[in-house]
Backbone as JSON, one array per atom type, in Angstrom:
{
  "sequence": "MLTLRGEHDLSTNPSLRDELERAFDRGSTVIVDLSEVEFIDSTVLRGLVYGHDVAVNHEQHTIAVVAPKDGVARGLLDMTGLSKLLVVFESQGEALAALS",
  "N": [[-0.72, -22.57, -9.83], [-3.11, -24.59, -12.13], [-6.98, -24.79, -11.72], [-9.31, -26.99, -12.23], [-12.59, -27.63, -12.64], [-15.66, -29.69, -12.61], [-17.03, -30.35, -16.02], [-15.1, -30.15, -18.62], [-14.58, -29.42, -22.15], [-14.8, -29.16, -25.81], [-15.85, -26.84, -25.49], [-15.51, -25.24, -23.44], [-14.15, -22.39, -22.46], [-11.51, -20.2, -21.52], [-9.43, -22.09, -23.23], [-7.47, -24.98, -21.98], [-4.81, -24.73, -22.99], [-4.38, -22.46, -23.26], [-4.49, -21.17, -20.71], [-2.01, -22.98, -19.86], [0.27, -21.54, -21.25], [-0.46, -18.72, -20.32], [0.34, -19.31, -17.67], [2.66, -20.22, -17.76], [3.9, -18.0, -18.72], [3.97, -16.34, -16.28], [5.22, -17.55, -14.21], [7.89, -20.66, -13.55], [6.85, -23.12, -13.13], [4.24, -25.54, -12.97], [1.01, -26.48, -12.12], [-1.31, -29.03, -12.66], [-4.56, -29.23, -11.45], [-6.58, -32.19, -11.45], [-8.46, -32.93, -9.78], [-11.25, -32.72, -9.04], [-12.39, -32.87, -11.44], [-15.28, -33.92, -13.3], [-15.44, -34.66, -15.81], [-13.4, -34.85, -18.94], [-12.38, -34.42, -21.9], [-10.59, -35.18, -25.25], [-9.81, -32.23, -25.66], [-8.67, -31.44, -22.87], [-6.31, -33.49, -22.98], [-5.09, -32.57, -25.12], [-4.03, -30.08, -23.94], [-2.8, -30.62, -21.72], [-0.5, -32.39, -23.18], [0.74, -30.49, -24.38], [1.6, -28.97, -22.4], [3.36, -30.67, -21.52], [5.06, -31.04, -23.44], [6.48, -27.98, -23.85], [7.55, -28.07, -21.4], [8.91, -29.82, -21.84], [10.93, -28.9, -22.98], [11.63, -26.21, -22.54], [14.39, -25.41, -19.97], [13.32, -23.94, -18.09], [10.76, -24.61, -17.27], [8.73, -26.66, -15.55], [5.84, -28.82, -15.11], [3.24, -30.33, -14.1], [0.84, -33.08, -12.69], [-2.38, -32.97, -10.79], [-3.91, -35.45, -10.0], [-6.09, -37.82, -8.56], [-5.9, -41.37, -8.14], [-8.46, -42.63, -7.54], [-9.88, -40.98, -9.1], [-12.31, -39.62, -11.99], [-10.18, -38.31, -14.27], [-7.89, -39.9, -13.64], [-8.09, -42.01, -14.61], [-8.73, -41.47, -17.58], [-6.1, -40.25, -17.8], [-4.34, -42.84, -17.16], [-5.29, -44.83, -18.94], [-5.46, -43.51, -21.96], [-2.2, -43.51, -21.78], [-1.0, -41.34, -20.61], [-0.73, -40.84, -18.1], [2.02, -42.07, -17.7], [3.67, -40.3, -19.02], [3.47, -37.82, -18.26], [4.23, -36.19, -15.61], [2.57, -37.24, -12.45], [0.5, -36.63, -9.61], [-1.08, -37.66, -6.22], [-2.39, -35.32, -4.9], [-2.71, -32.05, -4.06], [-0.98, -31.54, -1.83], [1.12, -33.22, -2.2], [2.15, -32.88, -4.06], [2.89, -29.87, -4.68], [4.58, -30.12, -2.43], [6.82, -32.07, -3.51], [7.45, -30.34, -5.76], [8.69, -28.19, -4.59]],
  "CA": [[-1.53, -23.99, -9.87], [-4.86, -24.3, -12.56], [-7.57, -25.99, -10.85], [-9.88, -27.55, -13.15], [-14.0, -28.39, -11.61], [-16.48, -30.25, -13.2], [-16.98, -30.87, -17.33], [-14.71, -29.52, -19.02], [-14.62, -30.65, -23.52], [-14.24, -28.51, -26.65], [-17.0, -25.99, -25.29], [-14.88, -24.66, -22.14], [-13.19, -21.05, -22.89], [-10.82, -20.29, -22.26], [-8.46, -23.53, -23.18], [-6.27, -25.33, -20.7], [-3.29, -24.49, -23.41], [-4.32, -20.75, -23.6], [-4.33, -21.07, -19.39], [-0.86, -22.75, -19.65], [0.59, -20.54, -21.77], [-0.5, -17.55, -18.85], [0.5, -19.74, -16.15], [3.69, -20.53, -17.65], [4.84, -16.7, -18.79], [4.1, -16.1, -14.74], [6.27, -18.19, -13.5], [8.31, -21.66, -14.45], [6.42, -24.47, -12.42], [2.56, -25.52, -13.03], [0.85, -27.54, -11.63], [-2.72, -28.64, -13.01], [-5.07, -29.85, -10.35], [-7.68, -32.44, -12.07], [-9.03, -33.54, -8.73], [-12.42, -32.39, -9.02], [-13.12, -33.01, -12.57], [-16.44, -35.07, -13.54], [-15.18, -34.78, -17.27], [-12.66, -34.38, -19.71], [-11.82, -34.75, -23.4], [-9.51, -34.76, -26.02], [-8.97, -31.0, -25.62], [-7.82, -31.43, -22.2], [-5.57, -33.94, -22.69], [-4.31, -32.11, -25.73], [-3.64, -28.89, -23.45], [-1.73, -31.1, -21.25], [0.78, -32.99, -23.92], [1.01, -28.85, -24.86], [2.36, -28.63, -21.44], [4.34, -31.07, -21.22], [6.14, -30.34, -24.59], [6.9, -26.72, -23.45], [8.54, -28.34, -20.01], [10.71, -30.51, -22.16], [11.71, -27.82, -24.7], [12.52, -25.4, -22.13], [14.3, -26.27, -18.95], [13.15, -23.63, -16.73], [9.19, -24.63, -16.97], [8.12, -27.4, -14.87], [4.56, -29.11, -15.4], [2.85, -31.67, -12.82], [-0.72, -32.9, -12.8], [-2.52, -34.0, -9.65], [-5.11, -36.71, -10.46], [-5.57, -39.04, -7.6], [-5.72, -42.78, -8.49], [-10.02, -42.95, -7.85], [-10.51, -40.18, -10.07], [-11.97, -39.64, -13.65], [-9.13, -37.78, -14.89], [-6.77, -40.7, -13.6], [-8.89, -43.02, -15.1], [-8.46, -41.36, -18.68], [-4.91, -40.49, -17.87], [-3.94, -43.77, -17.26], [-6.34, -45.51, -20.33], [-4.46, -43.03, -22.48], [-0.81, -43.69, -21.62], [-0.51, -39.77, -20.15], [0.01, -41.2, -16.68], [3.22, -42.49, -17.58], [4.18, -39.17, -19.73], [3.27, -37.11, -17.42], [4.33, -36.09, -13.38], [1.17, -37.3, -11.65], [0.57, -36.87, -7.97], [-2.28, -37.79, -5.44], [-3.04, -34.69, -3.99], [-1.98, -30.82, -4.45], [0.47, -31.07, -0.83], [2.05, -34.04, -2.95], [2.43, -31.78, -6.05], [4.05, -28.87, -4.05], [6.09, -30.58, -1.91], [8.05, -32.74, -4.71], [8.18, -29.22, -7.16], [9.09, -26.36, -4.47]],
  "C": [[-3.12, -23.49, -10.91], [-5.41, -25.12, -12.26], [-8.89, -26.47, -12.05], [-11.38, -28.11, -12.57], [-14.8, -28.84, -12.94], [-16.32, -30.77, -14.7], [-16.19, -29.81, -18.14], [-14.1, -30.44, -20.98], [-14.33, -28.69, -24.12], [-15.09, -27.11, -26.65], [-16.2, -24.97, -24.3], [-13.82, -23.85, -22.73], [-13.25, -20.33, -21.37], [-9.99, -21.82, -22.27], [-7.62, -23.9, -22.0], [-4.89, -25.0, -21.62], [-3.47, -23.05, -23.17], [-4.08, -20.52, -21.66], [-2.62, -21.65, -19.3], [-0.04, -21.88, -20.08], [0.92, -19.23, -20.72], [0.19, -17.78, -17.89], [2.29, -19.71, -16.25], [4.64, -18.72, -18.42], [4.61, -16.09, -17.17], [5.3, -16.6, -13.81], [6.81, -19.63, -14.71], [7.39, -23.1, -13.65], [4.87, -24.23, -12.51], [2.47, -26.29, -12.57], [-1.03, -27.06, -11.98], [-3.71, -29.51, -12.41], [-6.42, -30.54, -11.09], [-8.48, -32.95, -10.97], [-10.45, -33.65, -8.5], [-13.25, -32.32, -10.5], [-14.22, -33.81, -13.01], [-16.36, -35.14, -14.88], [-14.56, -34.17, -18.15], [-12.73, -34.88, -21.34], [-11.06, -34.62, -24.0], [-8.84, -33.6, -26.0], [-8.25, -31.1, -24.22], [-6.52, -31.89, -22.01], [-4.45, -33.64, -23.82], [-3.14, -30.88, -24.97], [-2.63, -29.7, -22.54], [-0.2, -31.59, -21.76], [1.25, -31.37, -24.53], [1.7, -28.84, -23.63], [3.44, -29.11, -21.25], [5.8, -31.31, -22.16], [6.92, -29.22, -23.98], [8.04, -27.13, -22.16], [9.68, -28.91, -20.86], [11.64, -29.74, -22.94], [12.78, -26.53, -24.23], [12.68, -25.7, -20.58], [13.92, -25.69, -17.47], [11.77, -23.78, -16.6], [9.6, -26.29, -16.47], [6.54, -27.41, -15.03], [4.05, -30.17, -14.42], [1.27, -31.46, -13.05], [-1.03, -33.36, -11.44], [-4.19, -34.9, -10.06], [-5.06, -37.96, -9.42], [-6.31, -40.35, -8.22], [-7.85, -43.17, -8.45], [-10.62, -41.99, -8.81], [-10.75, -40.15, -11.35], [-11.54, -39.52, -14.27], [-7.74, -38.8, -14.8], [-6.65, -41.82, -14.45], [-8.14, -42.76, -16.48], [-6.99, -41.18, -18.99], [-3.73, -41.98, -17.91], [-4.26, -44.84, -18.65], [-5.35, -44.58, -21.73], [-2.98, -43.38, -22.57], [-0.42, -42.52, -20.62], [0.05, -40.13, -18.97], [1.64, -41.43, -16.62], [4.49, -41.31, -18.17], [4.75, -38.14, -18.77], [3.91, -37.17, -15.88], [2.88, -36.01, -13.1], [1.35, -37.95, -10.35], [-0.69, -37.02, -7.69], [-3.06, -36.82, -5.64], [-2.5, -33.27, -4.33], [-0.46, -30.72, -3.31], [1.37, -32.55, -1.42], [3.42, -33.33, -3.84], [3.9, -30.9, -5.28], [5.09, -29.14, -3.05], [6.92, -30.94, -2.54], [8.44, -31.47, -5.41], [8.77, -27.99, -6.28], [10.39, -27.12, -3.7]]
}
């Protein structure tokens, strides 16, 4: 589980992509929880697309996103169409139940 809180943009280190690489190295299922973000930019979105691409190209990997419908992240995922590409859940509990 990778949980992002607060604001995340180009200046946020380490990058989501780096964290996803480490998480995929440790296990096959990664859940990115965006329920507590206040702001994310395209670097976070690119990280999520990277995670999706890894999961599509390697059967042993799965990625899901937690982004409640009323949250900042979900609005951006919906606006960009990424909520149709990614597996998105309303809560950590839903994600864990579905992926276990």
